[in-house]
N, C-alpha and C positions, 0 to 999 in steps of 0.2 A: 769964190769956190770954197766949199764947204768940205768939214774933211770928216769922211765917216771911218769909224773900225774896221777893221780886217774882216772880221765874219759877218757885218752888215753887206760889204763888199761880196763877200762869197754867197751870199745867200739872193744878193740882187742881182747876181750876175746871169745872164741868159743868154743862150742863141739867138741873135736878132737875124730876122733876113728880111724884116722891110723897113728902111728908112726914109724919114725926112731929105729933103732938096737942103737942108742946113748946112752950110758948111763947114767945115772943123777949122777953126782959128787956129794959126801956125803957133803959135805960143802953147796951146794946145794939144798940137800933135806932136810936138818937142816933149812935152811932160811926159805924154804916153812915151814915148822912143827913150829917153830918158832910164824910163823903169828897164828897157832892156838891158842898158849898160849896167845898170846896178845888180844885175841877176848873178846869183852863185853859178860856177861851173867845178866838175872836177878839176881840181888842181887850180882853180883860176885858169884855165888854158882860156875859155870864152872862143869856144871853137863855132863862130858865126858870124856873120853878115848880114842884114835886114836890110831890105832893098822898101821903101816905103815909097808905092806910087799913089798921088796927089794929084797928078796933071790929068784934067780932065779927058781930054783925048787919049794920051796915054793909059788912061784907066781905063777909058773904054774899049778901047784895043788888046787892051788885056786880057779884059770878060770874054770879048771875042774869043780870043784865041785859047786861053786856059780853058772856059767853059762853053766847049763847042763839043758835038756828037756826043758819046757818052757822058760826057760829062756836063752839059748842057742844066744839070737841074740847080748848080751852083749860079747860075746866070741871075741869080737874083743879087748878087754881089756887084751887079751894075750901081743899084741906087748907094752903095755904102761911099762917105766922102775920102775914104782911101781903101787902099788893100795891100798889105804888107806881105813879102815872101822873105819867109825865114829860110836861108842859106848857111847850110852847114858846112864845115871848113873840116871835112873828115881823112883831110889826107896829112894832119898831122900826127907825128910817131908817138907821141903819149897814146893820143885815139887808139890808132893799132895795139898798141902795148896793151893797155888796159881791155880790149874789144878781145884779145889773145887770152891773157892771162883769166878773166872772168865771166868770159862770155856774154858781157852785156855792151851795148853798142853806149856809152854815158854820153856822148856827143848829141845823140835825140833826146835822152835824157833831160840834157843843159838846156835843148833847144826847146824843151817843152818848158821846163819852169822859166824861162826866159819870155815864154809868149803870156804863159800864165800870169807873170807880173803883169805883162800889157794889159791884158785882160783884166787885170783886178782894175791896175791903175786907170784905165779908160771907163769902166764903169766907176769907180770913186767921181769920176769927172762929169758921169753923166751922157757916155757914148755907149753905145752897145755895138758889142763884137759878135764874131762868128767864124768859128777856127772852119777851115775847107782844107780837106786832105784828099778832094777828088778833084783831079787837074790835070792837064796835059804837062808835064814838066819840061817835056824836051820844046814846047812852044813858049811854054813861059822862061825859060833858059834862053832861046832866040829872042826872045824879045826884048827883055831886059839887059841881054850882054854878060849873062852868069855862065863864067865857063863851063865847057863842057863835063872837065872831073867832080865838079862840086854837085852838091846833092841838094834841091829845094824839097826842104823836111815837111814843111805846112805853109800855108797861106790864114791872112787872116783878114777879114773884111771889118771897117771899123766906120762908124760915123752915130749921127743920131737917131734913136729909134721913132718910126713912125709912131703914133696912136700912144696906148697908156704907160706909163712908167712905171707902173704898179706890177712885178714881179707876181707869176703864178705861184703855188706852191710845186715844189718840185718833186719828182715822183722818186723816190728814192728805199734802196732797199733800208732795215730797219739797223742801228748799229751794232746788235748782236748777228746780224746775220754777215756784218761786212769787217767785224773785228774781235777779239780775243788776249786775251792778258795772258803773258807766261809760256801758254803753252797753242800751237793750232788747233 
């Protein structure tokens, strides 16, 4: 396993929607999962649980359930080696207090940071990922045994990309359009 610097991983990361059939070795899946554990969170609350679905039959059922009807354009996730459900533990008192005082749902920010750790580590290890925000939460909860009071904040497809590993140039706004120093 080669190590790339963080900026290289950021530059190489892209949304992958076409995966090869190469399975993800358990030690690689464990390495990207470790990146979730190490992610920071407000007051170190770690308001999450990540359900990694890599068993082929369950993964296919998850795709069938989560990405049917109006969600069907995410059916490409069937080709991924695994699908991760990011579950928010939003019932924690500290989360509620922060949201009331600041008006910000910090648990969602925390989960976003953890998922980005996962995405960047996956990129470093030669995997491709795609954030999935459009799915039937009710069906995901039922199939994966996630309690009704929990929130499935996002899902991630992960696997080895099919085709070229050379990333395309990303279309992004200029640095001047998205940042300024000292004043808005």
